[in-house]
N, CA, C and O atoms as a Tinker XYZ file with bonds, in Angstrom:
   244  protein
     1  N    132.884000   52.910000  141.861000    73     2
     2  CA   133.484000   53.787000  140.885000    64     1     3
     3  C    134.466000   54.714000  141.592000    63     2     4     5
     4  O    134.327000   55.008000  142.779000    81     3
     5  N    135.446000   55.159000  140.844000    73     3     6
     6  CA   136.502000   55.966000  141.424000    64     5     7
     7  C    136.914000   57.051000  140.440000    63     6     8     9
     8  O    136.618000   56.970000  139.247000    81     7
     9  N    137.589000   58.050000  140.944000    73     7    10
    10  CA   138.187000   59.087000  140.109000    64     9    11
    11  C    139.709000   58.983000  140.168000    63    10    12    13
    12  O    140.407000   59.722000  139.473000    81    11
    13  N    140.226000   58.079000  140.985000    73    11    14
    14  CA   141.662000   57.916000  141.195000    64    13    15
    15  C    142.154000   56.691000  140.429000    63    14    16    17
    16  O    141.864000   55.561000  140.821000    81    15
    17  N    142.893000   56.905000  139.343000    73    15    18
    18  CA   143.344000   55.809000  138.489000    64    17    19
    19  C    144.249000   54.835000  139.235000    63    18    20    21
    20  O    144.080000   53.624000  139.097000    81    19
    21  N    145.198000   55.322000  140.015000    73    19    22
    22  CA   146.115000   54.436000  140.731000    64    21    23
    23  C    145.366000   53.537000  141.716000    63    22    24    25
    24  O    145.669000   52.349000  141.833000    81    23
    25  N    144.401000   54.100000  142.414000    73    23    26
    26  CA   143.601000   53.319000  143.361000    64    25    27
    27  C    142.773000   52.269000  142.624000    63    26    28    29
    28  O    142.682000   51.125000  143.068000    81    27
    29  N    142.176000   52.653000  141.510000    73    27    30
    30  CA   141.368000   51.714000  140.717000    64    29    31
    31  C    142.233000   50.583000  140.163000    63    30    32    33
    32  O    141.795000   49.432000  140.146000    81    31
    33  N    143.445000   50.883000  139.713000    73    31    34
    34  CA   144.352000   49.845000  139.204000    64    33    35
    35  C    144.691000   48.848000  140.301000    63    34    36    37
    36  O    144.682000   47.640000  140.066000    81    35
    37  N    144.987000   49.338000  141.483000    73    35    38
    38  CA   145.331000   48.465000  142.608000    64    37    39
    39  C    144.158000   47.546000  142.959000    63    38    40    41
    40  O    144.338000   46.345000  143.161000    81    39
    41  N    142.967000   48.120000  143.028000    73    39    42
    42  CA   141.783000   47.325000  143.361000    64    41    43
    43  C    141.444000   46.330000  142.259000    63    42    44    45
    44  O    141.002000   45.218000  142.552000    81    43
    45  N    141.642000   46.705000  141.003000    73    43    46
    46  CA   141.371000   45.787000  139.892000    64    45    47
    47  C    142.299000   44.580000  139.959000    63    46    48    49
    48  O    141.855000   43.448000  139.765000    81    47
    49  N    143.560000   44.804000  140.228000    73    47    50
    50  CA   144.521000   43.714000  140.349000    64    49    51
    51  C    144.161000   42.804000  141.522000    63    50    52    53
    52  O    144.178000   41.580000  141.388000    81    51
    53  N    143.840000   43.392000  142.658000    73    51    54
    54  CA   143.439000   42.599000  143.828000    64    53    55
    55  C    142.171000   41.797000  143.551000    63    54    56    57
    56  O    142.075000   40.633000  143.941000    81    55
    57  N    141.207000   42.409000  142.886000    73    55    58
    58  CA   139.958000   41.727000  142.575000    64    57    59
    59  C    140.193000   40.541000  141.642000    63    58    60    61
    60  O    139.635000   39.465000  141.854000    81    59
    61  N    141.006000   40.732000  140.624000    73    59    62
    62  CA   141.314000   39.639000  139.691000    64    61    63
    63  C    141.978000   38.475000  140.424000    63    62    64    65
    64  O    141.645000   37.315000  140.183000    81    63
    65  N    142.903000   38.782000  141.306000    73    63    66
    66  CA   143.608000   37.733000  142.054000    64    65    67
    67  C    142.701000   37.047000  143.070000    63    66    68    69
    68  O    142.831000   35.845000  143.298000    81    67
    69  N    141.792000   37.789000  143.677000    73    67    70
    70  CA   140.892000   37.218000  144.675000    64    69    71
    71  C    139.834000   36.334000  144.035000    63    70    72    73
    72  O    139.604000   35.210000  144.482000    81    71
    73  N    139.191000   36.842000  142.988000    73    71    74
    74  CA   138.129000   36.088000  142.323000    64    73    75
    75  C    138.661000   35.047000  141.343000    63    74    76    77
    76  O    137.946000   34.120000  140.961000    81    75
    77  N    139.920000   35.207000  140.940000    73    75    78
    78  CA   140.553000   34.343000  139.935000    64    77    79
    79  C    139.754000   34.347000  138.626000    63    78    80    81
    80  O    139.526000   33.303000  138.015000    81    79
    81  N    139.335000   35.551000  138.214000    73    79    82
    82  CA   138.678000   35.767000  136.929000    64    81    83
    83  C    139.274000   37.038000  136.318000    63    82    84    85
    84  O    139.683000   37.939000  137.050000    81    83
    85  N    139.328000   37.118000  134.986000    73    83    86
    86  CA   139.798000   38.355000  134.348000    64    85    87
    87  C    138.830000   39.502000  134.629000    63    86    88    89
    88  O    137.613000   39.320000  134.603000    81    87
    89  N    139.380000   40.675000  134.895000    73    87    90
    90  CA   138.569000   41.871000  135.110000    64    89    91
    91  C    139.059000   42.980000  134.183000    63    90    92    93
    92  O    140.219000   43.012000  133.772000    81    91
    93  N    138.143000   43.880000  133.871000    73    91    94
    94  CA   138.431000   45.010000  132.982000    64    93    95
    95  C    138.398000   46.295000  133.795000    63    94    96    97
    96  O    137.443000   46.553000  134.528000    81    95
    97  N    139.437000   47.089000  133.659000    73    95    98
    98  CA   139.466000   48.435000  134.209000    64    97    99
    99  C    138.988000   49.350000  133.092000    63    98   100   101
   100  O    139.573000   49.363000  132.009000    81    99
   101  N    137.919000   50.122000  133.346000    73    99   102
   102  CA   137.342000   50.938000  132.286000    64   101   103
   103  C    137.075000   52.352000  132.765000    63   102   104   105
   104  O    137.056000   52.640000  133.961000    81   103
   105  N    136.870000   53.220000  131.790000    73   103   106
   106  CA   136.507000   54.600000  132.077000    64   105   107
   107  C    135.191000   54.879000  131.366000    63   106   108   109
   108  O    135.019000   54.534000  130.197000    81   107
   109  N    134.275000   55.499000  132.074000    73   107   110
   110  CA   132.996000   55.900000  131.510000    64   109   111
   111  C    132.740000   57.331000  131.957000    63   110   112   113
   112  O    132.498000   57.594000  133.135000    81   111
   113  N    132.795000   58.232000  131.021000    73   111   114
   114  CA   132.694000   59.642000  131.391000    64   113   115
   115  C    133.924000   60.046000  132.170000    63   114   116   117
   116  O    135.045000   59.915000  131.681000    81   115
   117  N    133.722000   60.536000  133.378000    73   115   118
   118  CA   134.865000   60.948000  134.205000    64   117   119
   119  C    135.102000   60.019000  135.388000    63   118   120   121
   120  O    135.847000   60.365000  136.306000    81   119
   121  N    134.474000   58.835000  135.378000    73   119   122
   122  CA   134.684000   57.874000  136.457000    64   121   123
   123  C    135.356000   56.611000  135.928000    63   122   124   125
   124  O    135.231000   56.268000  134.753000    81   123
   125  N    136.067000   55.930000  136.817000    73   123   126
   126  CA   136.791000   54.709000  136.494000    64   125   127
   127  C    136.163000   53.577000  137.292000    63   126   128   129
   128  O    135.834000   53.748000  138.466000    81   127
   129  N    135.997000   52.423000  136.657000    73   127   130
   130  CA   135.391000   51.291000  137.342000    64   129   131
   131  C    136.025000   49.979000  136.919000    63   130   132   133
   132  O    136.892000   49.943000  136.046000    81   131
   133  N    135.583000   48.909000  137.547000    73   131   134
   134  CA   136.092000   47.565000  137.284000    64   133   135
   135  C    134.905000   46.616000  137.151000    63   134   136   137
   136  O    133.979000   46.655000  137.960000    81   135
   137  N    134.936000   45.766000  136.128000    73   135   138
   138  CA   133.927000   44.731000  135.922000    64   137   139
   139  C    134.619000   43.440000  135.525000    63   138   140   141
   140  O    135.711000   43.449000  134.957000    81   139
   141  N    133.965000   42.328000  135.836000    73   139   142
   142  CA   134.453000   41.058000  135.306000    64   141   143
   143  C    134.406000   41.127000  133.788000    63   142   144   145
   144  O    133.475000   41.702000  133.224000    81   143
   145  N    135.386000   40.556000  133.126000    73   143   146
   146  CA   135.470000   40.628000  131.666000    64   145   147
   147  C    134.236000   40.064000  130.986000    63   146   148   149
   148  O    133.819000   40.575000  129.947000    81   147
   149  N    133.641000   39.018000  131.555000    73   147   150
   150  CA   132.480000   38.407000  130.907000    64   149   151
   151  C    131.206000   39.229000  131.071000    63   150   152   153
   152  O    130.169000   38.866000  130.514000    81   151
   153  N    131.259000   40.321000  131.819000    73   151   154
   154  CA   130.092000   41.188000  131.991000    64   153   155
   155  C    130.090000   42.363000  131.017000    63   154   156   157
   156  O    129.111000   43.107000  130.955000    81   155
   157  N    131.169000   42.539000  130.257000    73   155   158
   158  CA   131.246000   43.614000  129.275000    64   157   159
   159  C    130.481000   43.178000  128.025000    63   158   160   161
   160  O    130.719000   42.099000  127.483000    81   159
   161  N    129.566000   44.025000  127.581000    73   159   162
   162  CA   128.764000   43.728000  126.397000    64   161   163
   163  C    129.260000   44.562000  125.221000    63   162   164   165
   164  O    129.658000   45.713000  125.400000    81   163
   165  N    129.238000   43.986000  124.014000    73   163   166
   166  CA   129.567000   44.798000  122.837000    64   165   167
   167  C    128.596000   45.977000  122.753000    63   166   168   169
   168  O    127.394000   45.819000  122.966000    81   167
   169  N    129.112000   47.115000  122.453000    73   167   170
   170  CA   128.274000   48.298000  122.359000    64   169   171
   171  C    128.183000   49.090000  123.653000    63   170   172   173
   172  O    127.624000   50.187000  123.666000    81   171
   173  N    128.732000   48.546000  124.759000    73   171   174
   174  CA   128.773000   49.322000  126.000000    64   173   175
   175  C    129.626000   50.560000  125.754000    63   174   176   177
   176  O    130.661000   50.488000  125.091000    81   175
   177  N    129.196000   51.672000  126.278000    73   175   178
   178  CA   129.909000   52.936000  126.081000    64   177   179
   179  C    131.015000   53.061000  127.129000    63   178   180   181
   180  O    130.946000   53.899000  128.028000    81   179
   181  N    132.042000   52.204000  126.993000    73   179   182
   182  CA   133.146000   52.172000  127.944000    64   181   183
   183  C    134.464000   52.309000  127.202000    63   182   184   185
   184  O    134.627000   51.781000  126.102000    81   183
   185  N    135.386000   53.009000  127.801000    73   183   186
   186  CA   136.754000   53.049000  127.299000    64   185   187
   187  C    137.562000   52.061000  128.145000    63   186   188   189
   188  O    137.808000   52.302000  129.327000    81   187
   189  N    137.971000   50.951000  127.530000    73   187   190
   190  CA   138.721000   49.931000  128.265000    64   189   191
   191  C    140.159000   50.408000  128.438000    63   190   192   193
   192  O    140.850000   50.713000  127.466000    81   191
   193  N    140.593000   50.464000  129.691000    73   191   194
   194  CA   141.942000   50.916000  130.005000    64   193   195
   195  C    142.921000   49.754000  130.115000    63   194   196   197
   196  O    144.061000   49.848000  129.662000    81   195
   197  N    142.463000   48.644000  130.728000    73   195   198
   198  CA   143.364000   47.498000  130.910000    64   197   199
   199  C    142.554000   46.273000  131.319000    63   198   200   201
   200  O    141.514000   46.388000  131.968000    81   199
   201  N    143.046000   45.094000  130.929000    73   199   202
   202  CA   142.453000   43.851000  131.399000    64   201   203
   203  C    143.463000   43.162000  132.306000    63   202   204   205
   204  O    144.630000   43.001000  131.952000    81   203
   205  N    142.997000   42.763000  133.470000    73   203   206
   206  CA   143.835000   42.037000  134.423000    64   205   207
   207  C    143.408000   40.573000  134.409000    63   206   208   209
   208  O    142.284000   40.248000  134.790000    81   207
   209  N    144.292000   39.701000  133.977000    73   207   210
   210  CA   144.025000   38.266000  133.929000    64   209   211
   211  C    144.872000   37.597000  135.011000    63   210   212   213
   212  O    146.099000   37.592000  134.909000    81   211
   213  N    144.251000   37.039000  136.032000    73   211   214
   214  CA   145.021000   36.476000  137.146000    64   213   215
   215  C    145.888000   35.288000  136.741000    63   214   216   217
   216  O    146.820000   34.928000  137.462000    81   215
   217  N    145.594000   34.679000  135.603000    73   215   218
   218  CA   146.365000   33.523000  135.155000    64   217   219
   219  C    147.599000   33.946000  134.384000    63   218   220   221
   220  O    148.462000   33.116000  134.099000    81   219
   221  N    147.702000   35.236000  134.036000    73   219   222
   222  CA   148.875000   35.734000  133.336000    64   221   223
   223  C    149.684000   36.698000  134.197000    63   222   224   225
   224  O    150.775000   37.108000  133.799000    81   223
   225  N    149.170000   37.067000  135.371000    73   223   226
   226  CA   149.871000   37.970000  136.278000    64   225   227
   227  C    150.882000   37.153000  137.071000    63   226   228   229
   228  O    150.538000   36.152000  137.699000    81   227
   229  N    152.093000   37.585000  137.032000    73   227   230
   230  CA   153.142000   36.900000  137.798000    64   229   231
   231  C    153.609000   37.827000  138.908000    63   230   232   233
   232  O    153.889000   39.003000  138.674000    81   231
   233  N    153.687000   37.297000  140.093000    73   231   234
   234  CA   154.123000   38.138000  141.207000    64   233   235
   235  C    155.642000   38.289000  141.173000    63   234   236   237
   236  O    156.368000   37.363000  140.811000    81   235
   237  N    156.097000   39.458000  141.553000    73   235   238
   238  CA   157.536000   39.719000  141.630000    64   237   239
   239  C    158.069000   39.108000  142.905000    63   238   240   241
   240  O    157.521000   39.338000  143.983000    81   239
   241  N    159.104000   38.354000  142.799000    73   239   242
   242  CA   159.714000   37.708000  143.966000    64   241   243
   243  C    161.139000   38.147000  144.109000    63   242   244
   244  O    161.828000   37.715000  145.033000    81   243
């Protein structure tokens, strides 16, 4: 978990690309975290900030 949004975004993108699975960047209370998309359950008390899908992310060249 992190309190730094920019750091969490960077790690979420790296994690999605490394694992080659979609990940969710979320906020719970005052902390920010990352989970694989398939681990999010309906009713979880999370504010979803962004989903990183490695199959839709295109690298800038």
